[in-house]
C-alpha positions in Angstrom: 0.0 0.0 0.0 1.7 3.2 -1.1 0.2 5.6 1.4 -2.4 6.3 4.1 -5.2 8.8 4.1 -4.4 11.7 6.4 -7.9 13.2 6.2 -10.7 13.4 3.6 -8.7 15.5 1.2 -5.1 14.2 1.1 -2.9 11.2 0.8 0.5 11.0 2.5 3.0 8.3 1.4 4.9 6.4 4.0 8.3 8.0 4.6 11.4 5.9 4.4 13.6 5.5 7.4 16.5 7.8 7.4 15.0 10.1 4.8 15.7 13.8 5.5 13.0 15.1 3.2 9.4 15.1 4.3 7.0 13.0 2.2 4.9 14.9 -0.4 1.2 15.3 0.2 -1.1 14.4 -2.7 -4.5 16.2 -2.6 -7.6 14.0 -3.3 -10.1 16.1 -5.2 -13.0 13.7 -4.6 -15.8 16.3 -4.2 -17.8 14.2 -1.7 -19.4 15.6 1.4 -17.8 14.5 4.7 -17.6 12.1 6.4 -15.5 9.7 4.3 -16.1 6.1 5.5 -13.4 4.2 3.6 -10.7 4.7 1.0 -9.6 1.9 -1.3 -6.2 2.3 -3.1 -4.9 0.3 -6.0 -2.1 0.7 -8.6 -3.0 1.9 -12.1 -0.9 2.6 -15.2 2.7 3.7 -14.6 2.9 6.0 -11.5 -0.9 6.4 -11.2 -3.0 5.3 -8.3 -6.7 4.5 -8.4 -8.3 5.9 -5.2 -11.9 5.1 -4.4 -13.6 7.2 -1.7 -16.7 5.7 -0.1 -19.3 7.3 2.1 -20.8 5.4 5.0 -24.0 3.3 4.4 -27.3 5.1 5.1 -28.1 2.9 8.1 -24.9 4.0 9.8 -25.2 7.7 9.4 -28.4 9.6 10.2 -27.5 12.5 8.1 -27.3 10.3 5.1 -31.0 10.2 5.2 -31.2 13.7 3.9 -32.2 13.9 0.3 -29.4 16.4 -0.6 -26.7 14.0 0.4 -25.1 11.8 -2.2 -24.6 8.1 -1.6 -22.0 5.7 -2.8 -18.5 7.1 -3.6 -16.2 8.3 -6.3 -13.0 6.9 -8.0 -10.2 9.2 -8.9 -6.6 9.0 -10.1 -3.5 10.3 -8.3 -0.3 11.1 -10.1 2.6 10.1 -7.8 6.1 11.5 -7.8 7.4 15.0 -7.5 9.2 15.1 -10.9 9.0 18.6 -12.2 10.9 17.7 -15.3 8.3 15.4 -16.7 5.6 15.4 -14.1 3.9 18.5 -15.4 3.3 17.0 -18.7 -0.2 15.4 -18.8 -1.0 12.3 -20.7 -2.9 14.2 -23.4 0.0 16.6 -23.9 2.4 13.6 -24.3 0.2 12.2 -27.0 0.0 15.6 -28.7 3.8 15.9 -28.7 4.2 12.4 -30.0 1.8 13.0 -33.0 3.1 16.5 -33.9 6.8 15.6 -33.6 6.6 12.7 -36.0 6.0 15.0 -39.0 9.2 16.9 -38.3 11.2 13.7 -37.7 9.9 12.1 -41.0 10.7 15.3 -42.9 14.3 15.4 -41.7 14.9 11.7 -42.6 13.3 12.1 -46.0 15.7 15.0 -46.5 18.6 12.8 -45.5 17.5 10.0 -47.9 17.1 12.5 -50.8 20.5 13.9 -50.1 22.0 10.4 -50.0 20.6 9.8 -53.5 22.5 12.8 -54.8 25.8 11.0 -54.2 28.2 10.9 -57.1 31.1 8.6 -56.4 32.4 9.4 -52.9 31.2 13.0 -52.7 27.9 14.7 -52.6 27.0 16.8 -55.6 25.5 19.4 -53.3 27.0 20.8 -50.1 24.8 18.5 -48.0 27.3 17.5 -45.4 28.6 21.0 -44.9 25.2 22.5 -44.3 23.4 19.6 -42.8 23.4 21.3 -39.4 21.1 24.0 -40.9 18.5 21.3 -41.8 18.9 19.8 -38.3 18.5 23.3 -36.8 15.2 23.8 -38.6 14.1 20.4 -37.3 15.2 21.4 -33.8 13.2 24.6 -33.9 10.1 22.9 -35.1 10.4 20.4 -32.1 10.9 23.3 -29.7 7.6 24.9 -31.0 5.8 21.7 -30.4 7.1 21.5 -26.8 5.8 25.0 -26.0 6.2 28.7 -26.5 8.9 30.7 -24.9 8.1 32.1 -21.5 7.8 35.9 -21.0 10.0 37.4 -18.4 9.9 40.7 -16.6 7.4 42.3 -14.2 3.9 43.3 -15.0 3.6 46.9 -16.0 0.8 47.5 -13.4 3.0 46.5 -10.4 6.7 47.5 -10.5 7.3 45.2 -7.5 6.7 42.1 -9.6 10.1 41.4 -11.1 9.5 37.7 -11.8 6.9 35.9 -13.9 3.6 35.3 -12.0 3.3 31.9 -10.5 -0.1 31.2 -12.0 1.4 31.2 -15.5 2.2 27.7 -16.9 5.6 26.5 -15.9 8.1 25.3 -18.6 8.7 21.6 -19.0 12.1 19.9 -18.4 11.9 18.1 -21.8 12.1 21.4 -23.6 14.9 22.6 -21.4 16.9 19.5 -22.2 16.2 19.9 -25.9 17.3 23.5 -26.0 20.5 22.6 -24.1 21.4 20.0 -26.7 20.6 22.4 -29.5 22.9 25.0 -28.0 25.9 22.7 -27.9 25.4 20.3 -30.8 23.4 22.0 -33.6 23.5 25.8 -33.9 26.9 26.7 -35.1 26.1 30.4 -35.0 25.9 30.2 -31.2 29.6 29.3 -30.7 30.7 32.9 -30.6 28.1 33.9 -27.9 27.7 30.6 -26.0 27.9 32.2 -22.5 25.1 34.6 -23.3 23.0 31.7 -24.7 23.5 29.8 -21.4 22.4 32.9 -19.5 19.2 33.0 -21.5 18.7 29.3 -21.0 19.2 29.5 -17.2 16.8 32.4 -16.9 14.2 30.4 -18.8 14.5 27.1 -16.8 16.2 27.9 -13.5 12.9 27.2 -11.8 13.1 23.5 -12.8 16.2 22.9 -10.7 13.9 22.1 -7.8 16.2 19.9 -5.7 18.5 22.8 -4.8 18.5 26.4 -3.9 18.5 28.6 -7.0 18.5 32.2 -8.1 14.9 31.8 -9.0 13.9 30.4 -5.6 15.7 33.3 -3.9 14.0 35.9 -6.0 10.6 34.2 -5.6 11.0 34.3 -1.9 12.1 37.9 -2.0 9.1 38.8 -4.2 6.7 37.4 -1.7 8.3 39.5 1.0 8.9 42.7 -0.8 5.3 43.8 -0.8 5.3 43.9 3.0 8.7 45.5 3.4 8.8 49.2 4.2 12.6 49.5 3.8 13.9 46.9 1.4 17.5 47.9 1.7 17.5 46.8 5.3 16.7 43.3 4.4 19.7 41.0 3.8 17.7 38.9 1.4 17.3 41.9 -0.8 21.0 42.3 -1.4 21.5 38.5 -1.6 18.9 38.3 -4.3 20.5 41.2 -6.2 23.9 39.6 -6.1 22.5 36.2 -7.2 20.6 37.7 -10.1 23.6 39.8 -11.2 26.0 36.8 -11.0 23.9 34.9 -13.6 23.4 37.9 -15.8 19.7 38.7 -15.2 20.4 42.4 -15.7 16.8 43.6 -16.1 15.8 42.0 -12.8 18.8 43.7 -11.1 17.8 47.1 -12.4 14.2 46.7 -11.3 15.3 45.5 -7.8 17.7 48.4 -7.4 15.0 50.9 -8.2 13.0 49.5 -5.4 15.6 51.0 -3.1 14.3 53.4 -0.5 16.3 56.3 -1.8 14.0 56.5 -4.7 11.0 57.1 -2.4 10.0 60.8 -2.8 8.3 60.7 0.7 11.4 59.8 2.7 12.8 62.5 5.0 16.5 61.7 5.1 19.0 63.4 2.8 19.9 60.4 0.6 20.8 62.2 -2.6 24.3 60.7 -2.8 23.1 57.3 -1.9 20.4 57.5 -4.6 23.0 58.7 -7.1 25.3 55.7 -6.3 22.4 53.3 -6.7 21.5 54.9 -10.0 25.1 54.8 -11.1 25.2 51.0 -10.6 21.9 50.7 -12.5 23.4 52.6 -15.4 26.6 50.4 -15.4 24.4 47.3 -15.3 22.3 48.7 -18.2 25.4 49.4 -20.3 27.1 46.1 -19.7 28.8 44.8 -22.9 27.3 41.6 -24.2 28.8 39.4 -26.9 25.6 38.5 -28.8 23.9 39.5 -32.0 20.8 41.0 -30.4 18.7 41.3 -27.2 15.0 40.7 -26.7 12.7 43.6 -25.7 13.1 44.6 -22.1 16.6 43.1 -21.8 19.5 45.4 -20.8 23.1 45.7 -22.1 24.9 46.7 -25.2 25.4 44.1 -27.9 28.6 43.5 -29.8 28.7 41.1 -32.7 32.5 40.9 -33.2 35.2 40.0 -30.8 37.3 43.1 -31.5 34.4 45.5 -30.8 33.4 43.6 -27.7 36.9 43.7 -26.2 37.1 47.5 -26.8 33.7 48.0 -25.3 34.5 45.8 -22.3 37.7 47.6 -21.5 35.9 51.0 -21.5 33.1 49.7 -19.4 35.3 48.1 -16.8 37.2 51.4 -16.5 33.9 53.0 -15.5 33.1 50.2 -13.0 36.6 50.4 -11.4 36.3 54.2 -11.3 32.9 53.9 -9.4 34.4 51.4 -7.0 37.2 53.7 -6.0 35.0 56.8 -6.0 35.2 59.1 -2.9 31.4 59.4 -2.9 31.2 56.1 -1.0 32.3 58.1 2.1 29.0 60.1 1.9 26.9 57.0 1.8 25.7 56.7 5.4 23.6 53.5 4.9 26.1 50.7 5.3 24.0 47.8 3.9 23.6 49.9 0.7 27.2 50.7 0.5 28.4 47.1 1.1 25.7 45.7 -1.2 26.5 48.0 -4.1 30.3 47.4 -3.8 29.6 43.7 -3.8 27.7 44.2 -7.1 30.6 46.1 -8.6 33.0 43.3 -7.6 30.8 40.8 -9.4 30.8 43.0 -12.5 34.6 43.1 -12.4 34.7 39.3 -12.3 35.9 38.8 -8.7 35.8 35.0 -8.3 35.2 35.1 -4.6 32.2 37.4 -4.7 30.8 35.4 -7.6 31.1 32.1 -5.7 29.4 33.7 -2.7 26.5 34.9 -4.8 25.7 31.6 -6.6 24.0 28.6 -5.1 25.0 25.6 -7.2 27.7 24.7 -9.7 25.6 25.4 -12.7 25.1 29.0 -11.7 28.8 29.3 -10.8 29.7 27.9 -14.1 27.6 30.4 -16.1 28.9 33.2 -13.9 32.5 32.3 -14.8 31.6 32.2 -18.5 29.9 35.6 -18.2 32.3 37.7 -16.2 35.7 35.8 -16.1 35.8 33.9 -19.4 33.4 35.8 -21.7 35.2 35.0 -24.9 34.8 31.2 -24.5 34.2 29.6 -27.9 32.8 26.1 -28.1 33.4 23.3 -25.6 37.2 23.9 -25.3 38.0 24.1 -21.6 34.4 24.0 -20.5 34.7 20.5 -19.1 37.5 21.4 -16.7 35.8 24.6 -15.6 32.6 22.6 -14.9 34.5 20.1 -12.8 36.1 22.9 -10.7 32.7 24.5 -10.2 31.2 21.1 -9.1 34.0 20.9 -6.4 33.3 24.4 -5.2 29.5 24.2 -5.3 28.4 20.6 -4.9 24.7 20.1 -5.3 22.0 17.4 -5.6 21.7 15.7 -8.9 19.1 16.9 -11.3 18.2 15.7 -14.7 19.2 19.0 -16.4 22.5 19.4 -14.5 23.4 15.8 -15.1 22.7 16.4 -18.8 24.9 19.5 -19.0 27.7 17.6 -17.2 27.4 14.8 -19.8 27.5 17.3 -22.6 30.6 19.0 -21.2 32.3 15.6 -20.8 31.9 15.2 -24.6 30.5 11.7 -24.2 27.3 11.3 -26.3 26.5 7.9 -24.8 26.3 9.5 -21.3 24.1 12.3 -22.7 21.6 9.8 -24.2 21.6 7.7 -21.0 20.9 10.8 -18.9 18.1 11.9 -21.2 16.5 8.5 -21.1 16.6 8.4 -17.3 15.3 11.9 -16.7 13.0 12.6 -19.6 11.9 9.3 -21.1 12.4 7.7 -24.5 10.8 10.4 -26.7 13.6 12.9 -26.3 16.3 10.3 -26.8 14.8 9.0 -30.1 14.7 12.5 -31.5 17.9 13.8 -30.0 20.2 11.3 -31.9 19.9 13.6 -34.9 21.0 16.6 -32.8 24.0 14.9 -31.5 25.2 13.7 -34.9 24.5 17.0 -36.8 28.1 18.3 -36.7 30.3 15.5 -35.5 31.5 12.6 -37.7 32.8 10.9 -34.6 29.5 11.0 -32.9 27.7 9.9 -36.0 29.9 6.9 -36.3 29.6 6.1 -32.6 25.8 6.2 -32.5 25.0 4.8 -35.9 27.6 2.0 -36.1 26.1 -1.5 -36.3 27.0 -3.5 -33.3 27.1 -7.3 -33.2 26.1 -7.5 -29.5 23.0 -5.5 -30.3 21.9 -7.8 -33.0 23.3 -5.7 -35.8 21.5 -2.5 -34.5 23.3 0.7 -33.6 22.9 2.6 -30.4 20.7 5.2 -32.1 18.5 2.5 -33.6 18.2 0.8 -30.2 16.9 4.0 -28.6 14.6 4.4 -31.5 13.2 0.9 -31.0 12.7 1.6 -27.3 10.6 4.7 -28.1 8.7 2.8 -30.8 7.9 0.1 -28.3 6.6 2.7 -25.9 4.3 4.1 -28.6 3.1 0.7 -29.7 2.1 -0.2 -26.2 -0.6 2.4 -26.1 -3.8 2.1 -28.2 -3.9 5.8 -29.0 -0.3 6.1 -30.2 0.6 2.8 -32.0 -0.1 4.5 -35.3 2.9 6.7 -34.8 5.3 3.8 -34.2 5.7 2.7 -37.9 7.3 6.1 -38.8 10.2 5.3 -36.4 10.4 1.6 -37.0 10.8 2.2 -40.8 14.0 4.2 -40.1 15.6 1.3 -38.2 17.2 -0.6 -41.1 18.2 -3.8 -39.2 15.4 -4.7 -36.8 12.7 -2.1 -37.5 11.2 -3.9 -40.5 10.5 -7.1 -38.7 9.2 -5.3 -35.6 6.9 -3.2 -37.8 5.4 -6.4 -39.3 4.9 -7.8 -35.9 3.2 -4.6 -34.7 0.8 -4.6 -37.6 -0.1 -8.2 -37.3 -0.9 -7.8 -33.6 -3.4 -5.1 -34.1 -7.0 -6.1 -33.3 -9.1 -7.0 -36.4 -12.5 -6.8 -34.8 -12.7 -3.0 -35.4 -13.2 -2.0 -39.0 -11.5 1.3 -38.7 -8.5 -0.2 -37.0 -8.2 -2.6 -39.8 -8.4 0.2 -42.4 -5.7 2.1 -40.6 -3.5 -0.9 -40.4 -3.9 -1.5 -44.2 -3.2 2.1 -44.9 0.1 1.8 -43.0 0.9 -1.4 -44.9 0.3 0.4 -48.2 2.5 3.3 -47.1 5.5 1.1 -46.3 4.9 -1.4 -49.2 4.0 -4.4 -47.0 1.7 -6.2 -49.4 2.1 -9.6 -47.8 1.3 -8.3 -44.4 -1.7 -6.5 -45.8 -3.0 -9.7 -47.3 -2.5 -11.6 -44.1 -4.3 -8.9 -42.0 -7.3 -9.0 -44.4 -7.4 -12.8 -44.1 -7.3 -12.5 -40.3 -10.1 -9.9 -40.4 -12.2 -12.2 -42.6 -11.7 -15.2 -40.3 -12.7 -13.1 -37.2 -15.8 -11.7 -38.8 -16.8 -15.1 -40.2 -16.4 -16.9 -36.9 -18.4 -14.2 -35.1 -21.4 -14.5 -37.4 -20.6 -11.5 -39.7 -20.7 -13.6 -42.8 -20.9 -10.8 -45.3 -18.1 -8.8 -43.8 -16.0 -12.0 -43.6 -16.5 -12.7 -47.3 -15.6 -9.1 -48.1 -12.2 -9.4 -46.4 -11.6 -12.7 -48.1 -12.3 -11.2 -51.4 -10.0 -8.2 -50.7 -7.2 -10.6 -49.8 -8.0 -12.8 -52.8 -8.1 -15.9 -50.6 -9.3 -18.4 -53.1 -9.0 -21.3 -50.7 -11.3 -19.9 -48.1 -13.7 -18.5 -50.6 -13.9 -21.9 -52.2 -14.7 -23.5 -48.8 -17.4 -20.9 -48.2 -18.9 -21.5 -51.6 -19.0 -25.3 -50.9 -20.7 -24.6 -47.6 -23.2 -22.4 -49.4 -23.8 -25.1 -51.9 -24.4 -27.7 -49.2 -26.9 -25.4 -47.4 -28.9 -24.3 -50.4 -28.8 -27.8 -51.9 -30.7 -29.4 -49.0 -34.1 -27.9 -49.8 -36.0 -26.0 -52.4 -37.9 -24.0 -49.8 -37.8 -20.2 -50.1 -36.5 -19.8 -46.5 -33.4 -21.9 -47.1 -32.7 -20.2 -50.4 -33.1 -16.6 -49.3 -30.9 -17.3 -46.2 -27.9 -17.7 -48.4 -28.7 -15.7 -51.5 -27.1 -12.5 -50.2 -23.8 -14.3 -49.5 -23.8 -15.7 -53.0 -24.1 -12.2 -54.3 -21.1 -11.2 -52.3 -19.0 -14.1 -53.6 -19.4 -12.7 -57.1 -18.8 -14.5 -60.4 -15.2 -13.6 -61.0 -13.2 -16.8 -61.3 -10.1 -15.2 -60.0 -11.8 -14.0 -56.8 -14.3 -16.8 -56.1 -11.8 -19.6 -56.7 -13.4 -20.9 -59.9 -16.8 -21.4 -58.3 -18.8 -19.4 -60.7 -21.1 -22.4 -61.0 -22.7 -21.3 -57.7 -24.5 -18.5 -59.5 -25.7 -20.8 -62.3 -26.8 -23.2 -59.6 -28.8 -20.3 -58.1 -30.5 -19.7 -61.4 -31.1 -23.5 -61.6 -32.8 -23.5 -58.2 -35.0 -20.6 -59.1 -36.2 -22.3 -62.3 -36.9 -25.5 -60.3 -38.9 -23.5 -57.8 -41.1 -22.2 -60.7 -41.5 -25.8 -62.0 -42.6 -27.0 -58.6 -45.3 -24.3 -58.5 -46.6 -25.3 -62.0 -44.1 -24.0 -64.4 -44.3 -24.1 -68.2 -42.5 -26.2 -70.7 -40.2 -23.3 -71.5 -39.2 -22.9 -67.9 -38.5 -26.7 -67.8 -36.3 -26.5 -70.9 -34.4 -23.5 -69.4 -33.8 -25.5 -66.2 -32.5 -28.5 -68.3 -30.1 -26.2 -70.2 -28.8 -24.9 -66.9 -28.4 -28.5 -65.7 -26.3 -29.4 -68.7 -24.1 -26.3 -68.3 -23.5 -27.1 -64.7 -22.5 -30.7 -65.4 -20.1 -29.6 -68.1 -18.5 -26.9 -66.0 -15.0 -28.0 -65.1 -15.0 -26.0 -61.9 -18.0 -28.0 -60.6 -16.8 -30.2 -57.7 -17.6 -33.9 -58.0 -19.2 -34.0 -54.6 -22.0 -31.8 -55.9 -22.9 -33.9 -58.9 -25.2 -36.3 -57.1 -27.2 -33.6 -55.2 -27.6 -31.7 -58.4 -28.9 -34.7 -60.3 -31.1 -35.7 -57.5 -32.8 -32.2 -57.7 -33.2 -32.8 -61.4 -35.2 -36.0 -61.2 -38.4 -34.1 -61.8 -36.9 -32.8 -65.1 -35.8 -36.3 -66.1 -39.3 -37.6 -65.6 -41.1 -34.7 -67.3 -44.6 -35.9 -68.2 -45.0 -34.3 -71.6 -41.8 -35.8 -73.1 -38.1 -36.0 -72.6 -36.3 -32.7 -72.0 -32.8 -34.1 -72.6 -31.6 -35.7 -75.8 -29.6 -38.8 -76.1 -26.2 -37.1 -76.1 -27.1 -35.0 -73.0 -28.5 -38.0 -71.2 -25.3 -40.0 -72.0 -23.3 -37.1 -70.6 -25.2 -37.3 -67.3 -24.9 -41.1 -67.2 -21.1 -40.8 -67.7 -20.9 -38.4 -64.8 -23.0 -40.8 -62.7 -20.6 -43.6 -63.7 -17.6 -41.5 -62.6 -19.3 -40.8 -59.4 -20.0 -44.5 -58.8 -16.3 -45.3 -59.3 -15.3 -42.4 -57.0 -17.2 -44.0 -54.2 -14.3 -46.6 -53.9 -11.8 -43.9 -52.9 -11.3 -43.4 -49.2 -11.6 -39.6 -49.5 -15.0 -39.7 -51.1 -17.6 -37.5 -49.5 -21.2 -38.4 -50.4 -23.0 -35.8 -48.4 -26.1 -36.2 -46.4 -28.3 -37.9 -49.0 -30.6 -40.9 -48.8 -28.9 -44.3 -49.4 -30.8 -45.1 -52.6 -30.2 -41.6 -54.2 -27.8 -43.0 -56.7 -30.3 -45.7 -57.8 -33.1 -43.2 -58.2 -31.0 -40.9 -60.4 -29.9 -43.9 -62.5 -33.5 -45.0 -63.0 -34.6 -41.5 -64.0 -31.8 -41.2 -66.5 -32.6 -44.6 -68.0 -36.2 -43.6 -68.4 -35.2 -40.4 -70.0 -32.7 -42.1 -72.3 -35.4 -44.6 -73.5 -37.9 -41.8 -74.2 -35.2 -39.8 -76.0 -34.2 -42.8 -78.3 -37.9 -43.3 -79.2 -38.3 -39.7 -80.0 -35.2 -39.4 -82.1 -35.8 -42.6 -84.1 
């Protein structure tokens, strides 16, 4: 049992011994009026629990007798686990992502196939390999759009004290954060010159997901909750700690807004704080003019952009001269408020790249790493030296493991296998299956490592193995199995066989599912599988009494063997009696069988036999000589038909005894009668074979037919003499 009910509205899991963290509380939104008599808990899919809340029986609670009280109970589902990375993705959103991402994935691989066909000798006729990263970047951006729109930062205009995004706005998802992280390092070659700034933007977007540790976002969120009740913000140590933390990671717009909450800006204050206010505003101006090595800035962001290294270095030198000048300015002597003086000087030290002050301002190694790139090593280009810097930051600021921090550590270690393993563990198989193309976009080494066929994996590569894992996850759900073939078709070694197995295992009782399966078979040119599925559908429908639908699927699959057996069965049933009920019961199925020899297995005689039956019915009810002659002609045609099975000869002749004994004269000539006698003789010889099947006829049926033929032959001889 995973937990116990604490009251009528929550469920508290049992805490493990030695655990330092309190267990999470899961609310039960059951909507039932108290009291709750009993709660039943059972496991559901994945990390879901089925929780059933029951009210007491009416005889145990007097108040239950009231008409406005509901009886019985209610079943609900509880999502367990505090995973912020994937836990805030609902099941419906996962399915939407799965369906929408397959289009981008298929387009990229179709592009790869078309470029491969352009090969001339050992080289590509087009610069495909050189610019492949651009195609991959377009693919990556389309996936990012599917995962969600970018968050909007900055305070609301109506309230200047809101310097963070409101909490009620939808939080970002860890999958998108991991995807953007891999795009930054593996795909976009234009980011190499301003990689530190891109990491600043990334951290500002997703710092709230690093939930297992104290972060800049958590500090600022706590400060924002307090700042509305503070009368003098500069007296609060958390105010200056939040400022230093935000500045350390480059959130300049937040720093400027926080500084302008300083009490020296208040027009109603009585102290003479002009110098103090000027120092605060001077720091704000320096922060606003901070040089940034990046092509542009979004609206509301502060700083001066430089696109070339030469211009950036010149601008950085001039700006640092201003910062150093302010730090050594004599005006600090006139600043009587010590927390303000110390806090502002601390900010200036961070701007000048003082390692000690940066380390004190940051909370975990990722923030310290980005701070070093921003203030101490702003000209870092690519992954060179980043791995060593990250290891030093981990030693200085050790922190709890998180999926995103583990992923970044794997990226900086330049080991793509670790990156994929961390992604699979933290974010599931979807991102791993799609991220293989990101990791191999610009590295021949990584491409060879992940796409090399391995004997121990059954000839599959590592990338193909992850693709198969994701395809299996899709195939296991009835609402996403249709997406799996798009991924299985790209797995050259094992994907084709698994695709066939997937299609053959789809249920055939649902007509729409069968049509969808056949559509997939046609798309991937699996004609033999398509035929087999139609046969399976025909067998299911026939066995469950849907005869017409079963015949339809057998015809679509051109299953001559089963159509022949059905036709034999129809012949047996309609051959037992001439009554209207028996005939009409099978007439519709005979129409479905059709007269095409290729489809009906050579049993077009069944339709002639139907006409023969109809004519016999007319004769029974007093038919004319013309109707009798037409029936006789049909009888001769049936007996001469090579597709007419031998086991049907005797029932057919037995039905024709009335024609052979026609009262007004013989309807068959000598030659036709001899034909029927020959057929009867062959049938008599066939009785000696062990596999002979005589049907359910009376024992003297053969003798009655022979006597009728003899009488007709005698009458025909006399008439033709």
